C-alpha positions in Angstrom: 39.8 137.5 192.1 39.5 134.5 189.4 43.1 133.9 189.6 43.0 133.8 193.7 40.1 131.3 193.7 41.9 129.0 191.0 45.0 129.2 193.1 42.9 127.9 196.0 41.2 125.3 194.1 45.0 123.8 193.0 46.1 124.1 196.5 42.9 122.4 197.6 43.2 119.5 194.9 46.8 118.8 196.2 45.9 118.9 199.7 42.9 116.6 199.5 45.2 114.0 197.9 48.0 114.4 200.6 45.1 114.0 203.0 43.9 110.8 201.2 47.6 109.4 201.3 47.4 110.2 205.4 43.9 108.6 205.5 44.8 105.4 203.8 48.1 105.3 206.0 45.9 105.8 209.1 43.7 102.7 208.0 46.6 100.5 207.6 47.6 101.3 211.1 44.1 100.8 212.2 43.4 97.3 210.7 47.4 96.5 210.8 49.1 94.8 213.8 49.2 96.1 216.1 45.8 98.1 215.8 46.1 101.8 216.3 43.3 104.3 215.4 45.4 107.5 215.6 45.9 108.0 212.2 42.1 107.6 211.2 41.2 110.1 214.3 43.8 112.7 213.0 43.2 112.3 209.1 39.8 111.3 208.9 38.6 114.9 210.1 41.1 116.7 207.8 40.4 114.7 204.9 36.8 115.6 205.3 37.2 118.8 205.8 39.4 119.3 202.5 37.0 117.1 200.7 34.3 119.3 201.4 36.7 122.6 200.6 37.6 121.0 197.3 34.0 120.6 196.3 32.8 124.1 197.2 35.9 125.3 195.2 35.3 123.2 192.4 31.7 124.8 191.9 33.4 128.5 192.5 36.1 127.5 189.9 33.5 126.0 187.6 31.1 129.3 187.7 34.1 131.6 187.5 35.7 129.8 184.5 32.3 128.8 182.9 33.0 124.9 182.8 30.5 122.5 181.3 28.2 120.5 183.5 30.1 117.4 182.2 33.5 119.0 183.4 32.1 120.0 186.8 30.7 116.9 187.3 33.9 115.1 186.7 35.7 117.4 189.0 33.6 116.6 191.6 33.5 112.9 191.1 37.3 113.2 191.4 37.2 113.8 194.9 36.1 110.3 195.7 38.8 107.9 194.3 42.1 108.5 196.1 44.6 110.9 194.3 42.1 111.4 191.3 42.0 115.4 192.3 45.4 115.6 191.0 44.7 114.0 187.8 42.1 116.3 187.2 43.9 119.3 188.3 46.6 118.5 185.7 44.2 117.7 182.9 42.4 120.9 183.7 45.6 122.9 183.3 46.9 121.2 180.1 43.3 121.8 178.5 43.1 125.2 179.7 40.2 125.2 182.1 42.3 126.9 184.8 43.8 129.8 182.6 42.2 133.2 181.7 41.0 133.4 177.8 43.7 135.2 176.0 43.1 139.0 175.2 41.8 140.1 171.9 45.0 141.2 169.8 44.9 144.7 169.2 46.5 146.6 166.3 49.4 148.9 167.2 48.3 151.6 164.9 46.5 154.5 166.7 42.9 154.8 165.7 41.3 157.8 164.3 
């Protein structure tokens, strides 16, 4: 279960960043000549849904992986600036925040 939720979190982090790119492109189309709101109408709701999905998955992974309040807060704040979810996901992976703790070593000799 933890692995599945963690994988979903990674997918959501990437998808949220991609939706940011689409939304920024849509905003450029909206305010550039000739003005066209289609990009914002398409990517706005998509980005909104992925933003919420990312936030929910941050809370789920934080609980399952026992993140500190600081790590959880940073992960949530990273949904606001464009592409910051990618930076957080890579940081969390490098720091072991997305991996299971290693199993304790066991002796090879039989007990008893």
